[in-house]
N, C-alpha and C positions, 0 to 999 in steps of 0.2 A: 201593148206599147210599154206599160209600166214593167211588165215582166222582163223586157229586154234589159232594163236597168239591173235587175237581179243577176242577169248573165254577166254583165260587165264587172260588178264588184265580186262576183264569184270567181271570175278568172283572175282578178287581181289578188284575191286572198289565196287562191290555190297555188299561184306561182310562188308564194312565200314558202310552200312546203319543200321546194327544191333549192331555194336560195340559201337556206341555212347551211346545208352540206356543201353547196358550191363555194360559198365564201370561206368555209373551213378549209377547202382544198386549195383555192387559188390565192387567198390572202393570208392563209395560215392563222386564222383567228381561232380561239378556243370555242368549245360548245357554249360556254357562258357568254362570251362576246357575241356569238352568232345569234343568241337569243334576243339581243337588242334589236334585231330586225323587227320582230314582233312588237317590241316595246315602242319603236318609232311609229309603227303602223297604228296600233291600238291606243297608244298615247294620244295620237291625233284625234281619235274618236272621243276620248275623254275631254279634251280641251275644246273641241269644235262643236260637239253635239248640242250643248245648251245654247250658245250664241246662234247656231243654225236654227234651232227651234223657235227662238224669239224672232229671228228674221223671217222665218216661214210664216209665223202668225201674222206678219205685216204684209208680206208679198204673195202669199199663197203657195200651194203645193207645186204648181207647175214652174213658177219662176225659181223656186228653191231648187228644183231638179236641174234647171238650165244652168244655174250658178255652179252647182256641184259638178256638172259635166265639164264646164270650162276649167275648173281647178284640177280635175282628174287629168285632162289632156295636158295641162302645164306640167304636172308631176311626171307624167309618162315621158314627155320630151326632155325633162331634166336628166333622164338617163343618158342622153347623148353626151353632155359635158362630163357627167360622172364617170362614164365608161371610156370616153375617148381622150379626155383632157386630164381630169384629176386622178382617176384610177385609184381612188381611196375609199375606204369603208365608210367614212363619215359622209362623203358625197352621195353615196347610194342611200344612206339612212335619211339624208335631207330630201332626196327625190321621193322616197317612199312616204315621208311625213307629209309632203305637199299633196301627193296623189291621194293619200288616205284622208286628208282634210276634205277633199272633194267627195270622197266616198261617204264620209260621215254626214255631209250635207245631203247627199242623195238618199242615204238610208233613213235619215231623220224625217224626210218627206215621204218616201215611197212605202216604208213599212206600215205606218199608221194609215196612209191613204188606202192601201189595200184592205185593211181591217174594217174601214167604214164604207167600203163600196158594196155593201150588201147586208143581209140579215146578220145580227150579232151572233146567233148560234152557229153560223157557218164561218165566223171570222178566222178561227184557228185553221180549219181546212182550206179556206181561201188563201190564207197567207202561206200555207204549206205548198199549195199548187204553184203560187208565184215563186216561192223559194226553190221549186223543182227546176226552174230555169237556171237558178243559181248553181244547182248541183250538176247540171249539164256542163257548165263551165268548169266545174271541179273535175270533170272527166277529161276535158280537153287540155287544161293547163298542165297537169303533170306529164302528159304525153309530149306537149311542146317543150317542157323543161327537160325531159329525158332525152329528146331527140336533138334539141338545139343547144341546151346549156351543158348537159353531160355527154352529148354525142361526140364531142371532140376532146380528147384527152389533153391535159396540160403537160407540156414537155418539162421535165425536171430542170430547174435552173433558168428557164426561159422567162422573160418578162410576162407579167399577167396580161392576158388577152381577154377583153370583155366584149368583143364584137358580137359573139353569139348571145350575149345577155342583152345588149342594146337593141338588137333587131326586133324581138317580140314586143318590146315596150314602145318602139316607134310605130309599129303596126297598131298597137293598142290605142295610142294617141290619135292616130288617123281615124280609127273606127269610132272612137268617142266623139270626135268632132262631127262625123257623119250622123251619129245619133242625135247630137245637139241640133244639127240642121233640121232633122225630121221633127223633133219636139218643138222647134220654133214655129212650125207651120200647123201643128194640130192643136186642138182645144180639148183639154181633159175636162171631164165633168167636175163642176165646182162642188165642194163640200163645205158647208158652214155649220159647225157644231153648235153655234149660238142661235140658230134659227128655230130651235125646237125640232119636233119630229122624232124619228126613231133614234137619232144619235144626238139630239140637241138637249139643251138645258131643261126644256119643258117635258121631256120624256120622264114619266113617273119612275122608271127603273134606273134613272141616272142617279148615282151616288152624290150626295150634296157635300160631304165632308171634304176638308183639304186632303191632298194626296198623302201627306205623311200620316194621316189618321185612317188610311184605308189599308189594312194589313194584306189583302190579296195583291195590292200593288207593291207595297214595300218589301214583302217577302219575295215577290216576283223579281224585284231588282237584285236582291241578294242572291237568289237562285241563278239568275241570268249571269251575274258576275262570276259565280263559281263554275257554272256550266261552260261559259266562254273560255275561262281559264283552262278547263279540261279539254275542250275541243281544240283550241289553238296549241296547247301543249302537246297533244297527241299528233296534230298535224306537223308541228315544227320538228319533231324528232322521230317521226315514223321512218324516214329513210335511214337514219342512224341506227335505230333499233333493228330494223329488218336486216341490215348489213351485219350487225353484231350477233344477231341470233341465227341467221341463215348461214353464216360463214364462221367457223370456229377452228380452234387448233386441237389436234389430237395429242396423244401422250408424247409423241416424238417431236412435236412442235410444228408439224406440217399443217397447212391450211386445208380445211375440209369444207366443201360447199354442200349444202343441202341438195339432193338430186333434183327436187322439184324446182328449186331456185335456178339451178344450172339449166334445166330443161326450158324454163320460162325465158331465161336470157337468150338461149338459142332461138326460141320461137319468135321473140321480138327483135332479134338481131341487135341486141343491146351492145354498145361498144365498150361499156365498162360495168362493173358490179353496181356502181351508183345509178347508172341508167336503168339497170334491171330493177333495182329497188324502187326507182321512180315509177316504173311501169307497174309494179305491184300496187303502188298507191293509186294508180289509174283504176285498177280493179276495185279498190276500196271506194273510189268515187262513183263507179258504176253502181255499187251497192247503195251508196248515198243517194243517188238519183232514184233508184228503185224505191228506197224508203220514203223519199219525198212524195213521189206520185202515189204510191200505195197508201201512205199515211193519211192523205186526204180522204180516201175512200173508206179506210178502216175507221176514221173518226166519225163516220156516219153511223157506225154500229156500236162503237165504244166511246164513252165520254172522254174528251181530250185529257182531262186530268188523270184518269185511270190509265190511259194509254201512255202518258208521260211517265208515270210511276213504273209501269211494267217494262218500258224500254230502258228506264234507269236501272232496274234490276238486272236486265240482260247485259248492259254495259259494265256493271259492277263485276259480274262474273267474268267477263272477257278480260277486264283489266287485271283481275286477280291472277288469271292464267298467264297474262303477259308478265306480271311481276314475278311469277314463279320461274320465268326465263328457262323454259324447257327447250334446250337447243334443238334446232331444226324442226320445231313444232309450234312454239308460241307465235312466231311470225306469221304462220298460216292462219291463226285465229284472229290476229289483230285487225285485218281488213273488215271483219264483221262489226267492229266497233262503229264504223261509219254508217252501217245500215240502221243502227239504233240511235245514233246521234241525229239522224236526218230530220226528225220532227221536233227536236228539242227547242231550238231557237224560236221557230215560229209559234209553237204552242205556248211556250212561256211568255213570249211577247204578247200574243193575243189574249191569253188568260189574264195577264196583269193589267191590260188596258180595258177590260170589260166594264161597261157601265160608267165610263168616266166623262162622257159628254164633252163639254167645251174644254175640259182639261186634257183631252186626248193628245194634242200636239205636244204640250209641255211634258206630259207623262212619257211620251215616246222618246223625247230627248234624253230623259233619265235612263230609259232602257238602253238607248244607244251609248250613253256614257258608261253604262255598266260593262260594256265591251272592253273597258280598260283591264278587265281580268286577263284578257289576252296579252296585255303588255307586261304583266307581272309574272305569269306562270313560266314562259320559256326561259328567262334568265335563271330563275330558281331551279328549274329542271336541269338546265345546263350545268349549274353549279353542283347539283347533286351528282350528275353524271361524271363531272370532272373530279369531284372529291372522292367518290366511291369507285371510280373507274368502271362504272356499269350503267347502262341505259335503263335496265329493268327497275332499279330502285326509284328513279325519278318519276315513274308513273303513279306514285302515291298521290301526287297532286291531282291528276285527272280522276283518280278514285274518289277523292273528296267531292269533286264536282258532280259526279254521277250519283253519289249518295244524296246530295242536296236535291237533285231532281226527283228522287224517289219520295223524299219527305214532302216537298212542295206539292207533288201530284196527289198524294193521299190526304193532305190536310187542306187542300184548296177549297172544297165546298164550305168548310167551317170558316175559313178566312173570308170568303166572298160574303157569307151571311153576316159576319161581323162588320164588314165594310158597309153593307146596306143598312145596318142598325145605327150607324154613326150619323149624328146630325151635323149641321154646318159648324157648330161650335165644339164638336167632338163628343157631344152627349148623345145617348140613344134616342132614336126617333120615337115620339109618343103619339099614337094615333089620336086625332081629335074626335 
């Protein structure tokens, strides 16, 4: 049941990947301006996560989830006046902000809830499995976007028509209300971290120090911030990059399409090059889902921190190839970035929340707040792309994020040991 929530916010996030290019086309906003789509979404996470965590501490995980679902539905239905009445960029940003406020509430409850629903050693793998349902939505959303949003070309000089954009969000709002109805009638297992036991304050493995004195947590926050900036940045401008790299001009000024890109467009019956690029992102999301499902299994054989570092190395290499901007080649490598991004969020999340006991809910809210990295990266990447007239250069920001995952993965054991050695006052624990 909780995994169904991961599907909902995965769909909402993945739809953003095609909105950037859509608004560039239909409202003629710049790449920098379109990056504010992610700012409105992930800015909501930053503002709402901590209040949501404090509220969830009072009302519990299940009621927090229900509240979040209602807010998501309201945000989805706000696309109706945004697309049919106002037809303005700010109206869509407002709808996305409201919708994302609900998602922040749901994620603040659902992510830590999954980590405490079983043995601590399996928390990273368990969260990766739940996040796999998120990645299934990531497969579906670009396909929906390519077919519905990019499926109908905009006639030059004609008024902006947002009907194809409103429809998927109206359906989303209805689905969310249906999920709300189901969650209203079931009873989720109660978790009380203050009652002792495996996840409680009486567990001898629980770290006693304040959160800010636990480096495995604080470094996890910084790493998650930089990683989310990388992930959202790659997602936001993937369509732009694919179009720029797969379609180039020859010496005579004629447009030349990569043969594989043209073949794939014919295979998918894509109406426009943008739709073809969106369908390429669908392949990337299939790799993302494969990575999520396989990641949980691999984590049984390889320690999660080592796996995180190795996947970070793989993505660093991929981004370097993307930045080299080898025409008609680099775009083919880019989708593999999602394969190795697949385990990063759940692994960082679970690793940073390890042994926090009653502090888990509050710590989870800071992890959700760190998602604000996704609000900062796209406008900066858009500015770089506009300034240098190249999408390749802006991928330097994702490169920084993936390097951060390498460092955190390799130093995690020492950070965890240091956290365990801190007493409640911040001094090393001395055995009596």
